[in-house]
C-alpha positions, 0 to 999 in steps of 0.5 A: 927881582933880578935888575933888566938891562934898563934898571927896571926890576923883573921876576927871575923865571920861575923855575929853580933849576938846581932843584931840578937838577937834584931831582933829577939826579938818579932819573932816566929821563935827566939828559931830558932837561939838563943837555944844553939844548935844553932852554930855560922854557923848554925845561919849565915846560917839563918840569909842568907836567910832572908830578913829583914826589907820588908816595908809593907803600909797599903792595901797593900798586901803579896799575892793573891789568887792564888799565888804561893808559893815562901816566908813565911812571920815574921810581926816584927811589924805591923799588917796583916789579911788573908781573904778570898773572897766569888764567889760574892766578899765578903771579909770574914778575917779567921786571925789576924796577930801579930808581930813574927807571921808567914804569909803564911802557907795556901800555905803550903798543895796545893804549891799556895796562898787560901786567901789574906794576907793584911796589916792592919797598915803600917808594916815590914816583913819579907821575908823567901824564903821557898825553902830555908828555908826548905833547911836549915831544913832539915839538922839543926834538932832545926830549923825544930823542933821549924818550925812544933811548929810554923805550929802547933801554927797556927792551934791552932790558928784556932781552937781558930777561930772555938771554937768562931764561935759556940759561940750563942751570940754575946758578948761571941763571943765579950768577947773570941776575945778580951780575945785571943788578950790580951793574944797574945799581953801579950806573946808579953812582952806588955801589956794583958789588954789595947791595940790599935785594929789594924783591924776596927770593920768591920774586927772584924766582918768578923771574928766574922760572925756576923754584924757590928751593933752587934759588935757595939753594943756587945762593947757598952753593955760590956763597959755599964756593967764595963767590958771593957772601948772603946776609939775609937780603945784603949780598957782597959779590966775594969773586968777580972773576968766578961771576963773570966766567959765570956769566959768560960760561968759560969752563973754570980755569981749575975745575978740580980746585972747586968743589963741584957739586951735582 
C-alpha cells in the first residue's frame, strides 16, 4: 500500500516495472515497453496480453504450415528454425531465430502460416495473441511504430539470406553465415567472436543451399586457414580480418601466404 496526497492508503499500480524490464532485456519488443512515452497504464495493457514463459521442448513446433495466425512469438531463450517443406517432403531451412526474435510474421499476409517453426533447443517463448496485440498497437502509436521496425528487421534478415545464396563459393557462404550470426549474438550483449551453434551442420547446409559434405569441408578449410577454431558446435572467430575479407568479397592481401585449396 502507498499513501496518497490526503494520507489515505491506496493500492499501487499492479505492475512490477523491475520484473517487466528484466523480462524484456533480450526481447525484440523491449522498446515497446521502455520508452518514456509509454505510461504505466499502457505498459500494464501490453503486459496483460503477453503469455510469458511458455516452455518449448527441442523439436517441438510452435506452428505448422497451414495453421491460422493466432499468436506471434518472441523467443525468450533458446533457438528456433523456420522451414518450408517441398512437395517430395524435403525440408528447406529459411531462417534461424535467437532470443529476442519475433516468430510467426510469415502469416501476416495470408492469415495462415507458410512455414513451420521448430525449436532447436529447449526454449521459452512469449506467446502474444496477434489480434490483441494489433488492438493495443492501434491505440498506442509508439507500439505500432516499433512493430513496423521489428517487421522491417525480419525483412532485412530475409535479404541477408538471399545475399548468402547468390555467393558462388561455399566458403564465402559459410563466412557470411558465421559473420551474421556473430553480429546477432553481439547485439544480444553476448560474444560475437566465440559462441555455440544451436543448429546442426545439416541445418546449416539446408540454410546455405549446400551439401552437408560441402559445409563440413568448408568449416575444416576455414579452420585450417586460421579463420575459425571449431570444437564440436563451439566456434571461435580467430581471424576477424580474413572473415571480413570473405564477407566483403575482396582480394586477399597476400595470396601466396595462404594455402589455397580448390
